[in-house]
N, C-alpha and C positions, 0 to 999 in steps of 0.2 A: 502494501499499499505504501502512496508514495503522499498521498494527504491529509488524509484523515486517523485521527488518533481515534485509538479505542479505550471509551473509560470504561468500566467495572462499576456496574450499578447492585447496589446490595448494602446490607448490613451484616452480613456472616463475618466477625473475625477471622474466623479460621481461611475463610476465603484472602481478603485482607494481605493475610501473614503469606499465606503460599504463592499469592500471584501478585505482591506490590516488588516485587525484584525482578519479574522476568518484563523482559523488551515489549511487550508487543501490548501488556496496559501502560497508557503512558496517563491516566489518573484512575479517579473512582468519583460517584456519585454515591448518595445514599437518600433516603425521605423517610417520613414519618410513618408509612403504611408499612415498610419493608423492616422497619425499627420495632413494630411492634409485631410485624411475623416472626420477627427474629427474639422474642421476647427481652425486647430492653427495654429497662423502666428508668432508668437513671443517663439522661442527655448526657450532662459532664463527662462520668465516668466515660461511657460509650465513645463521645468525642476526644480526649483527653487515649484513651485506648485504640481509638481509628488511626489516629496521628501516630503514634507511635510507631503503628506497623505500615505506615502508608511508604514508607522510603522518602518520604520529604515531596511525593507525587501530590500534583493539587487536589482536591477534597472537597466538594459542595456536602452542605451539609442543612438541613432546611427548617427554616423555623416554624413552630406549630401553632402558633397562634391565629384567631382568624381580623381580631384588633390589628387597626394600623401603630396604635401607639406601642400596644404591646411587642408586635412585630421589630419595631424599631430596636428597644428595647434589647429584644432575644437577638437579631441580627446583631446589635456592639457587642452581648457577650459572646455570641459564637463568633466572632471573625478575632476576637480578643485572641481566645487561644490556638493561633497561630498564622505565617502568615504565605500557609497555602492553602486557604482556605478561600471558597469563593460560597457565599451567603444567597443559597436558593430562600428567591422572592419569587411567590405565583406572582402571574402578572393581574390575576383578579383576589380577592378574597372569595369566600363562597357563597355567597349571595352577590356576583359577579358586579365589584365597587372595584374600579381601577386601582391599580396600585401603585402606577409610575410615578403621582406626586412622591412615593416615601423613597422610590426607589433614585429615583435622581438626587434627594435630602442625603439617601445612604451613598450615593458616587461621590457627591462632594465629600464628603465626611472622609472618603481616601477607601472605603469598602470595596473588595471585589464582589461581584453579583452575579450568581446565576439566576436568571430570571425565567421560568420556570411553567410549564401549563401551559403552553402559544398554542391555540388552537385556530388560528384565524392571520388571514394577510393582514387583515385593517389592527388587529393588536400588535403586531410588527410593526406595521407604518407610523401608527401612534407614540410606539417606544421607539424606533431609531430617530422619530424629530427631535426626541429630548437628551442624546447621547451624545459626546463629542469625542475627540481625538484623544483624551488623555484618560477617558472612563475603562475599567478593563472590565468587560462584562462576555459573557456565556449566555448565547439568545439560545434556549431550549423548545425547540418545537419538535409539538409531538405530532412527527412526521408519520409517526404507523399507527394512532389514532384516527387524524386526520384522513388517512389511508382507508381507516375501515367504513368510512361513511362515502367512498368510492369517488374522492377527490384526488386528484393526484401531486403531493407533497411537493416535491418538484420544482418544478416551475416557480414556486413560492420562494421556495431555497437562494433557485438563482437570482431570482428578482432581488431579494434578502440581499446576496454578494455583487450585485452590481450598485445596491445601496451603500453599502460599506464601501465599497471602494470611492461612489462618487464622493461622499460625504465623508473622506480620510478617517473612519472611523478603525484607527491603527492597532487598539488591543480589543474591537470587538471580533466573537467568534460565534460561529452560528453550532450548535448540538443537534444532532439530530435523537430525538429523544423519541423512546416506543418503539423500535425496530422489531419490525415482524419475521424477518428473515436471512439470512446469512447474506443473500441478493441482496441485501439493502448494505449491507458494508460495503460493494462494488461499489452500486449505485454515487455511496455518498463520495465517494474516494473518487467517481469518476465526474462528479460534480463539482467537485473541491470544498466540500464540508469537511470543518476543521476537524469535529468531534464526534464519534458517533458511540453510543451507550451499548 
């Protein structure tokens, strides 16, 4: 693979320990659902242990609150654990209110953000309008879920690539989330997506 990096998405610390030294794995992502399935009940301990096993590779940890003030507090706490952390902020909360103002605020404070659960080109367009070239951002487009609805996600990501280039968003990367098959890795690599989980 010439273009795309593969991140492991999970919450099994045994997998992290086993795969963090493998060259094929360039980073990690996790989320509260996966943590719950793995029986994690102390988030702070989980983050510390995860980081100790990650071999310094980028790791994304997600906020769990739905309230934006609490999200902000959680994001800052999560980010304080290490400089290889991207804080995952969903593009909207559970009732559909945009989190873009919070994302912009956290970026202004120097946090690295993984904007997650993006399902539409409209959401992407609103997000990229507030980004600048110094922001360190992962745009996690849930291509698999989008494809499940019958929409081809590839043109959306190609448009996003063009937007990133035109606006000189030097530190913005595209993450292909929720892949459905191995072929998606080859697709992602072919179109120049930065990361697939």
